[in-house]
N, C-alpha and C positions, 0 to 999 in steps of 0.2 A: 699111768694114766691120772688125769686130774681129779680133784677132789668132787665129790658128788655128794650133796646132802639132802636128805627128805626132811621137810618140815611139816609136821602134823599141828594144826589149830583146831579146838575143840572149845565152841562159844555160843553165845545165845544166838539163835535164827534172828530176831531183828536186826542185829550187828553185821550180817553177812556181806548185805551191798555194800556198805562201807567199808568192811575190810577188804572185800574185791577190789573195790577202787583205790585202796591204798596201795595194793599190792602192785596193781597193773600201772600204778604210778611210778614203781620203783624198779619197773621192769619184769616183774611173775607176771607171765601170760597163761602159762599153763597150769591148770590145777583139776583136782577131782573133789567133788563136792558129794557128801552123803548126810542124809537126815538120820540123825541116830537118837537113843535115849540113852540116860544115863543118870548116876548120881554122885555127887561129892560129898563136900561138907556141908552142903544146904540140905542132903537128904529130901529134897522136894520143897515145894511150899505148901502151906495150909491152905486147904480148899475146904468150902461147905458144900454138901451134896442132901437137898431138903431137909436143911436144919443140924445136919450131923457134921461136925468136923473131922477130916482125916487127911492124913499128909500121903500123896501118892510115892511111891517108892522111886519112880523115875521121870526124869526130867527130859522134854524135847530139846533137843541141841543139834548143833551143824558143825560136821567136821571138813575140814578143807583140807586137803594133801597137795604138797608141791613138791618137786624134786627139781632143785635148783643146783647150777655149776657155775654159771656167770655174775649172778647177783648175789652180794656179800650176803651170808647169814643172818649176820647182825642186822643188817637194814632190814631183812624181812621180818626179824624178831622185833626189833624198834617200831616199824610200821605196825605190827600186828597189837603189840601193848598200847600204841598211842590210840589207835582207834576203838579198840574193845575195852580201855580200862573205864570203870565206872566207880572203884573202890567199894562195891557189893559183892557178897558173896555169889558165885555164878560166873564172874567174868570169863571163866575158862581156863584153858591151859595150853602150853605151847610144848611140842616135843620134837626133839631134834635128833635124827638118826644118821649115822654116815653110811653110804652104799656103796657096796662093793663094785656093781658093774649095772649098767642098762645095757638092754638089746632091744632094738625096734625089728619086730617081727617081719614087716612088709621086706625089708633091705636088708637085714641081717647086719647093720651098723650096731655097734656098740659105744659103750663110755661117753664122752661129750656129745659126740657126732648123733648119737641117738635120740638126744635131749634135741637137738635145732629144729625147729619148729617151720623153718625157711625151706627145707628139702621136700 
């Protein structure tokens, strides 16, 4: 079976449309998008409520997941880095996973054939 890879990108919600356009441009059409909350290095941003400063523990993020076999993984990573980079804490993370198999439930197709969205 040919190599199948999952790329998971977690970043700021305001960058989603730009990321989606960049991924579509290089041929990534299928994706799952989830609104999530979390914290990393920034530990949330400082806010004020009725004159009292506080730091929320979790920050809103968007998680974009895509499974690819035709588009080079490096192209996906470079496209994401290009549009998401601001140089500020909170730009996000990219996780890359090897996928053992993919099965399309409706047809029983497996591997790359299960990822073919033209069927």
